[in-house]
C-alpha positions as CSV (number, residue, x, y, z in Angstrom):
1,M,17.8,-12.8,11.6
2,K,19.4,-11.2,8.3
3,N,20.0,-14.7,6.8
4,E,15.8,-15.4,7.1
5,S,15.4,-11.9,5.6
6,T,17.9,-12.5,2.6
7,Y,15.8,-15.8,2.0
8,L,12.4,-14.5,2.5
9,L,13.7,-11.7,-0.5
10,Y,14.7,-14.7,-2.9
11,R,12.2,-17.5,-2.4
12,K,10.8,-18.0,-6.1
13,I,7.0,-18.4,-5.5
14,I,4.5,-19.1,-8.4
15,H,0.7,-18.6,-8.7
16,I,-0.9,-20.7,-11.2
17,D,-4.6,-19.7,-11.9
18,M,-6.6,-21.4,-14.7
19,D,-8.7,-19.2,-16.7
20,A,-12.2,-19.5,-16.2
21,F,-11.5,-22.9,-15.4
22,F,-15.2,-24.6,-15.7
23,A,-16.6,-22.6,-18.4
24,S,-13.1,-23.2,-20.6
25,I,-13.7,-27.0,-20.0
26,E,-17.3,-26.9,-21.3
27,Q,-16.1,-24.7,-24.5
28,R,-13.1,-27.1,-25.0
29,D,-15.6,-30.0,-25.0
30,N,-18.1,-28.4,-27.1
31,P,-17.1,-26.7,-30.1
32,E,-20.2,-25.4,-30.5
33,L,-19.6,-23.0,-27.5
34,R,-16.5,-21.5,-28.3
35,G,-16.6,-17.7,-28.9
36,K,-20.0,-17.9,-27.2
37,P,-20.8,-16.3,-24.1
38,V,-21.1,-19.9,-21.6
39,A,-22.1,-19.8,-18.1
40,V,-21.6,-22.9,-16.2
41,G,-24.6,-23.3,-13.6
42,G,-28.2,-22.5,-13.6
43,A,-30.1,-20.4,-15.3
44,G,-33.2,-18.5,-13.8
45,R,-34.3,-16.9,-10.5
46,R,-33.0,-19.8,-8.6
47,G,-29.5,-20.5,-10.1
48,V,-26.0,-19.3,-9.5
49,V,-23.5,-19.0,-12.1
50,A,-20.2,-21.3,-11.1
51,S,-18.3,-20.2,-13.8
52,A,-18.3,-17.8,-16.5
53,S,-16.5,-17.3,-20.0
54,Y,-14.5,-14.5,-20.7
55,E,-17.1,-13.7,-23.4
56,A,-19.6,-13.2,-20.6
57,R,-17.7,-11.5,-18.4
58,R,-17.3,-8.9,-21.1
59,Y,-20.8,-8.2,-19.9
60,G,-20.1,-8.3,-16.4
61,V,-21.3,-11.9,-16.0
62,R,-19.3,-13.2,-12.6
63,S,-19.1,-16.4,-10.8
64,A,-21.6,-16.5,-7.6
65,M,-24.1,-14.4,-9.7
66,P,-27.7,-15.4,-9.8
67,G,-28.6,-16.8,-12.9
68,I,-31.3,-14.4,-13.8
69,T,-29.0,-11.5,-12.9
70,A,-26.9,-13.0,-15.5
71,Q,-29.3,-13.2,-18.5
72,R,-30.0,-9.4,-17.7
73,L,-26.6,-8.5,-18.4
74,C,-26.3,-10.9,-21.4
75,P,-29.5,-11.9,-22.9
76,N,-28.1,-14.2,-25.1
77,I,-25.6,-16.5,-22.6
78,I,-25.6,-19.7,-22.5
79,F,-26.1,-22.0,-19.7
80,V,-24.8,-25.6,-19.2
81,K,-25.0,-28.3,-16.6
82,S,-21.6,-28.6,-14.5
83,H,-19.2,-32.0,-14.9
84,F,-17.4,-32.3,-11.8
85,S,-16.0,-35.4,-12.4
86,V,-14.0,-33.8,-15.5
87,Y,-13.1,-30.9,-13.7
88,N,-11.5,-32.9,-11.2
89,E,-9.9,-35.5,-13.7
90,V,-8.6,-32.1,-15.9
91,S,-7.7,-30.6,-11.9
92,R,-5.6,-33.8,-11.6
93,Q,-3.5,-33.8,-15.1
94,I,-2.7,-30.1,-13.9
95,R,-1.5,-30.8,-10.6
96,S,0.9,-33.8,-12.0
97,I,2.3,-31.1,-14.1
98,F,3.1,-29.1,-10.7
99,L,4.9,-32.1,-9.4
100,D,7.3,-32.7,-12.3
101,Y,9.0,-29.4,-11.3
102,T,8.5,-29.3,-7.5
103,D,6.8,-31.2,-4.7
104,L,6.1,-27.9,-3.0
105,V,2.4,-27.3,-4.5
106,E,-0.1,-25.9,-2.1
107,P,-3.9,-26.4,-3.9
108,L,-6.0,-23.7,-3.3
109,S,-9.2,-25.1,-5.1
110,L,-9.3,-27.2,-8.2
111,D,-7.7,-24.3,-10.7
112,E,-5.4,-22.8,-8.6
113,A,-2.4,-23.4,-6.5
114,F,0.9,-21.8,-5.2
115,L,4.4,-23.6,-6.3
116,D,7.8,-23.1,-4.3
117,V,10.3,-23.3,-7.2
118,T,13.4,-21.9,-5.2
119,E,14.7,-25.4,-5.3
120,N,13.0,-27.4,-8.1
121,K,13.2,-30.5,-9.7
122,V,14.1,-29.6,-13.1
123,G,17.0,-27.5,-12.3
124,I,16.2,-24.5,-13.9
125,A,17.3,-21.2,-12.0
126,S,14.5,-18.7,-13.2
127,A,11.2,-19.1,-12.2
128,M,9.8,-17.2,-14.7
129,Q,11.1,-20.1,-17.3
130,I,9.4,-22.4,-15.1
131,A,5.7,-20.5,-15.3
132,I,6.1,-20.3,-18.8
133,D,7.2,-23.8,-19.1
134,I,3.9,-25.1,-17.0
135,R,1.8,-22.8,-19.0
136,R,2.9,-24.1,-22.2
137,R,2.4,-27.8,-21.1
138,I,-1.3,-27.1,-19.6
139,F,-1.9,-25.8,-23.0
140,E,-0.7,-28.8,-24.7
141,E,-1.7,-31.2,-22.3
142,T,-5.2,-30.2,-21.5
143,G,-6.1,-27.4,-24.4
144,L,-6.5,-24.9,-21.4
145,T,-4.6,-21.5,-20.4
146,A,-3.5,-20.4,-17.7
147,S,-2.4,-17.1,-16.2
148,A,0.6,-16.8,-14.2
149,G,2.1,-14.8,-11.0
150,V,5.9,-14.9,-10.2
151,S,7.6,-13.3,-6.9
152,F,9.0,-13.7,-3.8
153,N,5.9,-14.5,-1.5
154,K,2.7,-16.0,-1.9
155,F,0.6,-12.4,-1.9
156,L,2.6,-10.8,-4.5
157,A,2.5,-14.0,-6.4
158,K,-1.4,-14.1,-6.1
159,V,-1.9,-10.2,-7.1
160,A,0.7,-10.7,-10.1
161,S,-1.4,-13.9,-11.6
162,D,-4.6,-11.3,-11.8
163,I,-2.8,-8.9,-13.8
164,N,-2.6,-9.9,-17.4
165,K,-5.7,-12.3,-17.2
166,P,-6.4,-14.3,-19.0
167,N,-3.6,-16.1,-20.4
168,G,-0.9,-14.1,-19.1
169,M,2.1,-13.8,-17.0
170,K,3.4,-10.9,-14.6
171,T,6.5,-11.6,-12.6
172,I,7.4,-9.0,-9.3
173,L,10.8,-8.7,-8.7
174,P,12.1,-7.8,-5.1
175,E,13.4,-4.2,-6.1
176,E,10.3,-3.5,-7.6
177,A,7.6,-4.5,-5.2
178,L,7.3,-1.4,-3.1
179,D,6.9,0.7,-6.2
180,F,4.4,-1.7,-7.5
181,L,2.2,-1.8,-4.6
182,E,2.1,1.9,-4.1
183,K,0.7,2.4,-7.5
184,L,-1.8,-0.6,-7.1
185,P,-5.6,0.2,-6.5
186,V,-7.0,-1.1,-3.4
187,E,-9.5,-3.2,-4.9
188,R,-6.3,-5.1,-6.6
189,F,-4.9,-6.0,-3.4
190,H,-6.1,-9.8,-2.7
191,G,-7.7,-10.0,0.7
192,I,-9.3,-6.2,0.4
193,G,-12.9,-7.2,-0.9
194,K,-15.2,-4.9,-2.9
195,V,-16.9,-3.5,0.0
196,T,-13.9,-2.8,2.2
197,A,-12.4,-1.5,-1.1
198,E,-15.4,0.9,-1.3
199,R,-15.4,1.4,2.5
200,M,-11.5,2.9,1.7
201,K,-12.7,4.7,-0.9
202,K,-14.7,7.0,1.2
203,M,-12.0,7.5,3.7
204,G,-9.7,8.9,0.7
205,I,-7.7,5.4,0.8
206,R,-7.7,4.5,-3.3
207,T,-4.1,3.4,-3.5
208,G,-1.4,1.4,-2.0
209,A,0.5,4.8,-1.2
210,D,-2.7,5.8,0.8
211,L,-2.9,2.8,2.7
212,K,1.1,2.7,3.6
213,N,0.6,6.2,4.9
214,L,-1.6,5.0,7.7
215,T,0.1,3.4,10.8
216,E,-0.7,0.0,11.9
217,F,-2.3,1.0,14.7
218,E,-4.7,3.6,12.5
219,L,-5.5,0.6,10.5
220,S,-5.9,-1.6,13.4
221,Q,-8.6,0.8,14.9
222,R,-10.5,1.2,11.2
223,F,-10.4,-2.4,10.1
224,G,-10.0,-4.5,13.3
225,K,-7.5,-7.7,12.8
226,S,-7.6,-7.0,9.0
227,G,-5.9,-3.7,9.4
228,R,-2.5,-5.4,10.7
229,Y,-2.7,-7.7,7.3
230,Y,-3.1,-4.5,5.5
231,Y,-0.1,-2.9,7.2
232,R,2.1,-6.0,6.0
233,I,1.2,-6.7,2.7
234,V,1.3,-3.2,1.6
235,R,5.0,-3.8,2.6
236,A,5.2,-6.9,0.8
237,E,5.5,-8.5,4.2
238,D,4.2,-12.2,3.5
239,H,6.3,-15.1,5.1
240,R,3.9,-17.7,4.7
241,P,5.6,-20.7,3.4
242,V,4.1,-23.1,0.4
243,N,2.6,-25.8,2.3
244,P,1.9,-29.0,0.4
245,H,0.0,-30.5,3.2
246,R,-2.4,-27.4,3.9
247,I,-5.3,-29.0,5.9
248,R,-8.8,-28.9,4.3
249,K,-11.6,-29.5,6.6
250,S,-14.6,-30.3,4.7
251,I,-16.6,-32.3,1.7
252,G,-19.7,-31.1,0.7
253,A,-22.3,-30.5,-1.8
254,E,-25.4,-28.5,-1.9
255,R,-28.1,-28.1,-4.6
256,T,-30.3,-24.7,-5.0
257,F,-34.0,-25.8,-6.5
258,F,-36.1,-24.5,-9.1
259,E,-38.9,-24.6,-7.0
260,D,-39.1,-24.6,-3.1
261,V,-39.7,-27.9,-1.7
262,G,-42.0,-28.4,1.4
263,D,-42.9,-32.5,1.6
264,L,-40.3,-34.0,3.6
265,G,-40.4,-37.1,1.5
266,E,-39.3,-34.8,-1.5
267,M,-36.5,-33.4,0.4
268,K,-35.6,-36.9,1.2
269,N,-35.7,-37.5,-2.7
270,R,-33.4,-34.7,-3.4
271,L,-30.9,-34.9,-0.7
272,V,-30.2,-38.7,-1.8
273,P,-28.3,-38.0,-5.0
274,I,-26.2,-35.0,-2.9
275,I,-25.6,-38.0,-0.3
276,E,-24.5,-40.0,-2.9
277,T,-21.9,-37.1,-4.6
278,V,-20.5,-36.6,-1.2
279,F,-19.7,-40.2,0.1
280,G,-18.3,-40.9,-3.8
281,Y,-15.7,-38.5,-3.1
282,M,-14.8,-39.4,0.4
283,S,-14.6,-42.8,-1.0
284,K,-12.6,-41.8,-3.9
285,N,-10.0,-40.1,-1.9
286,D,-10.3,-42.8,0.7
287,N,-10.7,-39.7,3.3
288,F,-13.6,-40.5,5.6
289,G,-15.1,-38.0,8.5
290,R,-16.7,-38.3,11.7
291,T,-19.1,-35.2,11.3
292,V,-22.4,-34.6,9.0
293,T,-23.9,-31.3,8.5
294,L,-26.8,-30.3,6.9
295,K,-27.8,-27.1,5.2
296,I,-31.4,-26.0,4.7
297,K,-31.7,-22.3,3.1
298,T,-35.4,-21.2,2.9
299,P,-37.6,-18.9,0.6
300,A,-36.5,-16.3,2.7
301,F,-32.9,-16.9,2.7
302,K,-32.7,-18.2,6.2
303,V,-29.8,-20.7,6.7
304,I,-30.3,-23.6,9.4
305,T,-27.5,-26.0,9.8
306,R,-27.4,-29.0,12.2
307,S,-24.7,-31.4,12.9
308,K,-24.0,-34.7,14.5
309,S,-20.7,-36.2,14.8
310,F,-19.7,-39.9,15.6
311,G,-16.8,-41.7,17.4
312,G,-15.5,-43.2,13.9
313,E,-15.3,-42.5,10.4
314,I,-18.6,-42.6,8.7
315,R,-17.6,-45.5,5.8
316,T,-21.4,-46.6,4.4
317,M,-23.7,-44.5,2.5
318,E,-26.2,-45.9,4.7
319,V,-25.0,-44.5,7.6
320,L,-24.4,-40.9,6.2
321,Q,-27.6,-41.3,4.8
322,A,-29.4,-42.1,8.1
323,A,-27.3,-39.4,9.6
324,V,-28.6,-37.0,7.1
325,F,-32.2,-38.1,7.3
326,E,-32.4,-37.9,10.9
327,L,-30.9,-34.2,11.1
328,L,-33.3,-33.4,8.4
329,E,-36.4,-34.8,10.6
330,G,-35.3,-33.3,13.5
331,S,-35.2,-29.4,12.4
332,R,-38.7,-29.8,10.5
333,E,-40.4,-27.7,12.9
334,E,-37.8,-25.1,11.7
335,F,-39.1,-24.3,8.7
336,E,-41.7,-25.1,6.5
337,E,-40.2,-24.8,2.7
338,A,-36.4,-25.3,1.1
339,R,-35.3,-23.4,-1.6
340,L,-31.2,-25.0,-0.9
341,L,-30.4,-28.6,0.6
342,G,-26.7,-29.1,1.3
343,I,-24.4,-31.6,3.1
344,S,-20.9,-31.9,4.2
345,V,-18.5,-34.0,6.3
346,S,-16.0,-32.9,8.6
347,N,-13.3,-34.1,11.3
348,L,-11.9,-35.6,8.2
349,E,-9.2,-38.8,8.6
350,K,-6.9,-37.3,6.2
351,E,-7.2,-34.1,8.0
352,H,-5.6,-35.7,11.7
353,R,-2.9,-37.3,9.2
354,G,-1.9,-33.4,8.0
355,E,-3.0,-34.3,4.8
356,G,-6.6,-33.7,3.2
357,V,-9.1,-32.7,0.5
358,Q,-11.8,-29.8,0.8
359,L,-14.7,-30.1,-2.1
360,E,-17.6,-27.8,-1.7
361,L,-20.1,-28.4,-4.8
362,D,-22.9,-26.2,-5.8
363,F,-25.1,-27.8,-8.2
364,G,-26.9,-24.5,-8.9
365,E,-30.6,-24.6,-10.2
366,E,-32.5,-28.1,-10.7
367,R,-34.8,-28.4,-13.1
């Protein structure tokens, strides 16, 4: 047990997080957008911000924010359409850089990943130096900046990568961790969301030190299962390994419409490009699933989901389309109009082999 504890303290974990990934790619590829507030996604009351440049973030614009809110906060914001094929290609470029240093790479999304460099391919003892090298190479090879967090576990590395964003780095050594966490505001703890942070503040819990004063039982009483997680992380306890075979469970895409759609035939027309996108990603990754799920969001924001499973993988677009249309027709009596339609395919083949990809694309507003 002592040897295991020593190993956990001296692991070398890096968290790399690309800076405003989608928006930065758009600015890189469109010089006229550089230095300007940019949002990838849809404008207006129907659109959703998928990514905001740091120029837009200064006005309070954030991802997942309604487009109309972003426009109110930043009247001169420039909305651009997403180009997911480009984002995926750049993500693969960055992933190949990671793999030059270690095979223990755990992607969290297109724009962030954990790396365990305790033992690495380049024979560099310093995780800080590896992080510096990776950030330099990302910039040289893609023209984009990345932020990095370096520590001895995933939680601390994740928190650290956010400290000096954008284009910055933070290292938290084992002997610094407890003092760092005690001084950290609760809203900066990864895993404590905005609503929970506000709730904590009303209870007088403003920093890690305040959180640490509560017993595991008290935290569990107040926050349920999450309380046990808070008890551990404020003590820098996170034993999770970096898992290069992290299982992802679905490939999906959805679209929010500029105007509500009520005609069944028109809904099917709107679903076709979404079906093509999802099937395209399954084909490209040679990762086909057995369960298809249709998502419908009404103008009143009621969400309806219906699923259908097959005995084997869905390997043709015709079968996928037929299943989606069948689900749509079967749920037609439950709603009159749709403001959003989406599909996902789960029970993936690579999930059963211990591999897997997850892709959830929101096309934003369709005009």
